[in-house]
N, C-alpha and C positions, 0 to 999 in steps of 0.2 A: 504493500500500500504506500503510495507516494505521500511525502510530507505535504501539508498545505502550502500553497504559495504565500510568500510574503506579500503584504498588501501592495507594496510598490511594484510588484510583478504583475499586478492586475492590469488588463488592457487599458482601462480608463483612468488609471492612476494619473493625477491625484484629484479626480472629480468625485468628492465625497457626497454622500447623501445621508439623510436621517429622517426619522419619523416625527414630524412636528407635533402630532397629537400626544406622543409619548413624552415629549419634553415640556409641553405646555404647563403642567402643574408645577414643575420645578422652576421654570422661568418666572412664573407668577410669584412664587414664594421668594425667589432671589430678588426680584424687582421690589417687592414689598419690604423685604428686610433691608435692602439698600436704601430705600426711601426713608424708612424709620431711622436708620443709622444717621443719615445726613441730617434729618430733622432734629434728632437728639443733640447732634453736635452743635446746632445753632443755639442750644440752651446752655452750653458750657462757655467758660471764659477762654480768652486767647491762650493764656498760659497752660490751661488744662488741655486745650486742643493740641498744642505743640507737644506736650508731654505724652498725650495719647498716641500721637503720630510717631513719636520716638519709640515708644514701647512696641507698636505694631511693626515698625521697620526693623527694630532690633530682633524681634521674634522671627521675622521673615528671613533675615540673613543667617541667624543661628540655625534655624531649622532646615533651611535649604541646604546648608552644608552638612547638617546631621543626616539628611537623607542619603548623602553620598558617603557617610561614615567618617566625616571630618568634624572634630570637636574644636570649636573656636573659643578664644578667650572672650567671654561675655563683656568683661569690663573694658577691654580694648575696643571692641566693636561699638559699645555704647559711647565711649569717649569720642570716637571718630564721627559717629552720627551727631552727637550733641554739638560738637564744634561747628558742623555744617548747618545745624538748625539754629545757631545763635544762642545756645544754652550755655550757661557758665558752669560747666561741670569739669572738675579736675580728673585726670586719669591718664594713664600711659597708653599710647597708641602704637601700632606696628604697621609696617608697610602692607601687611595682609589686611588688617582691619581698615586701613585707609582706602585701599583699592576696592574692597567689597562695598564699603559705604558709598564710594564714588559710583560704582556700577549701579547700585539700587537707585540712588538719587537721579542718575542720568536716565534710567529706564522709566522713572515715574515723573520727576519734575520737568523733564524735557520731552514729555509725551507728544508734544506737537511737532517735534522734529522727525524727519523720515528715518525709517530703519533701513539702512543699506548695508552692503557688505563691509565697508570700512568701519562703520559703527560697531558691527558685530566683532570685527577683528580687534577693535579697541577694547571692547568688553572682555574678550578672551585674554588679552594681555593683562587686564586688571585681575583676572582670576589667577594668573601665574606671574606675580611680580618678580622681576629679574633677581632681586637679592634674596629671594626665598625659594629658589628653584631647586629644592632637594628632592628631585624626582626619581622614581624607581626606573623610569625608562625615558628615553629622549622623546620630546613632544615638539610638534610643529606649533609654536605659540604665535598667535596672531595670524594664522594661516590655516587653510583647510587641511584635513588629515592626510596621512600618507597613503601609499598604494596597497598596504596589507589589508585583508578583509577585516571589517569591523563587526565583531560578534560579541554577544553576551552569553556566556556558557557557564555551566556548573557541572558537578559530578566528577567522575574519574577522568584522569588525563587520557586514558586509552579509549574511554567510551563517554565522551562529554555529551551533555544535553544542551543543545543550542536553543536558547530562549528567544533570541532576536538576532537578526542579521540586517545590517543597514545596506542601503543601495551601494553598489560598487563605486570606487573612486572615479572611474571614467564616467564623465557626464555629470559629476556632482556640481560643478559650477553652474550648469544650466538648470539643474533641479533647484539649487538654492536661489538662483535668480528668479525662477518661477514663483517660489514661495514668497520672496521679498516683494515682487511685483503684486502678487495677490494681497499681501498684508497692507500695502499702501492703498491699493485700489479699493479694498473692502472697508476702509475707514468710513467712507461716505456711502456705503451700500445700504440704503434704507431698509431693504427687505431682510437684511441679515441682523439678527439680534446680537448686540454687543457681547453678551455672555456666551452665546454659541460661537461667535467669532474667536473669542479668547480660547475656548475649548478646542476649536479646529487648529488654531495657531500652535497651541501646546502639542497636540498630537502630531501634526505635520512636521514640525521642526525636530521633535525628539525622534521621530522615525527617520528623518534624513541623517541625523547624527553626524553633522558635517565636520566635527573636530575630533582630534585624538582623545581629548579628555575635556571635562567641563560641560558636556552637552546638557546634562540634567539641570545644572544651575543656570545656564544660559536660557534653557527652555522656560524655566520659572521666571526669569527676568523678562522674557518676551511676554509671558502671561500677565505679569504685573503691568507691563507697558500697554498691552491690549485693554486691560481692565481700566487703567487710568484714562486711556483714550475714550473708552465707552462712557465713563463717568464725567469726562471733561474736568477732572479734578486731580491735581498733582499730589495732594496730601493723602497719605494712605492711613487707614484706620483699622485695617484687618490684614491678617497674615495667612494667605492661602497655603504657603509652604508648611505652616504648622499643622494644618489639617491633613495635608498629604502625609506628613511624617506620622501622624496618629494612625494612619491606615496605610503604611508603607507597603505591607504585603499585598493588600488589596490593589494598591496603585500599580505595582509591577504585574500583578495577575491580570488586571483589565487591559493594561498596555499590551502584554504578550498576546492575549486572546484577540484583541482588536488588530494588532499588527500582523496576525496570521489569518485574519478574517476577510470579509468582503469590504467593499467601499462604503457600505452602510455602517456608519460609526455611531448609531443611536446608543448602544450600550456604553461606549466610552463617554459620550456626552452626558448621559444620565449620571454616571459616576462623577464626572467633573462638576456638574451642576450641584449634585448632592454635597460634594466636598466644599464647593464655594459657599453654599447655603450654611454649612456648619461654621465656616470661617466668619460669615456675616453675623450669625447668631452669637458666636463667642464674643465678637466685638460689641454687639448690642448689650450683652450681659456686663461687659467691662465698663462701657459708658454709663450703663444704668447704675452701677456701683458708684461711679464718680458723682453722678447727680444725687444719688441717695446720700452720699457723704456730705455733699454741699447742703442739702436740705437739713440733715441732722445737725450740723454745726450752726446753721442759721437758727434752728429751733432752740438750741442750747447755748446761744451766744452769751446769755447773761449769767451762766453758771460759773462758779469759781471752782476750778479743778486743778489738781496737782499735775506736775509734769508727767509722772508715772501714769496717772489716769488718762491723760490725753494720748499718751503713747499707746496704751492698750486699746482705747476706743478706736484710734486710727487703724490699728492692726485688725480689729474686728470689722471695721467698715471696709477695709481694703479686700479682705477675704482672699481666697485662692493662694497663689504662690507667695504673695507679699504679706499675707496676714494669716489669721486663724480660719479654720473651716466653720465660720459662723457662730462659734461658741468658745467659751473659756472657763476653766476651773480656777479655784484659788491657787492651786499648785502651779498652774501655768502662769498666772499673774505674777506669782512670786519669782518664778524662773526668768521671766522676761524683764521684770523691773528691778530685780536684785534687791527686793525689800524683804523684811522679815515676814513670817507666816501671819503674825498678828496684824501687821500693817496691811498685808494683802487682803485679809478678811475685812479690816476696817474700811479700806478703799472701795471694795466691792459693795459693802453695805451702804456707803455714802452714795455710790453711783445708782444703787437701787432706789434710795430715797429721792434722788434728784430726777428719777425717771429716765436715766440714760440707758439702763440695761434692765432686763427682766430675768427672773429665775425660771429655769426650765424644770419640768417634772423630775423628781428624784431628790435624794437628800444625802446628808453626810458627806463623805469624801467624793461621792459621785456628782455632787451638785455642779451644774453648769449654768452659765449665764450667756445671754446674747443681747445684741442691740435691741432696744425697744422698737417695735414695729408700729 
């Protein structure tokens, strides 16, 4: 039995098709979530908006590299981004963090500029700064890949499983030129939904795999560019790479199935849109916490609180990675604030009386408190 054709071997490649009715619910949900997100951002201050954008872009860079197995220094990347956003944050940067920040900001803030071959080559050079080229194998940096076959394989050396094979090097210039021409032409194609366009761009470019290395990260940069073009907004408030990382196995599975399938890429677009929706919903939850925090401090602006109490309340309000999971015990209060057990109990009792927190069901050592809703 013959192996299925790679999608680029199909006679009509790259004329993709999809089932519009199957995508309609996800497109509506993404559009509604995007509208809510942009509307909520109008209710936050400029400083909060910039900080939220920094957080989203930082998450995007860190997770896009993590998908490829690279662990970046979070502090260095944050410092590189903060400096470009005009934030006064001290921190040490590296050529790696500087170039990755440059790449993301060019892809999003310069979304009105055309995407051509030279811009792609510049992005590729930013991925591999010259003073950090400790590479396992020679790469064509800032140029298309070499003549050897481009395959993704796993398993035994003598019996490898080929998950993906890119188009051959011969004719790659013409294939990339066709993609870039479509990308520019489709900007103003009214009949093509911007979210679908971003999904097509992602799939098409990663299937071409035009470089020796860095194709995945460049694909996600192109996706960010396409989304910024669709929104006509340079500032980013959600990180799609983070949602891809959350389902990295599913990502590679749907890519492999689609790259060995027909030119009907409905299944890929459904996965892409569902992942985009998850990114938007996570951003909504994050901005909602910001607004809830602002409302809380507005309501309690007349309360006299200790430094330790303010610190713990902020941790509760932040939630997620920056704070507590919505609740705190006396022991946790003591550990975070470095006060005595008696002081922790007294501080919590005071916050209860002032209506800042409420006691959850349970008693004794298991007593937990949360922000008053």
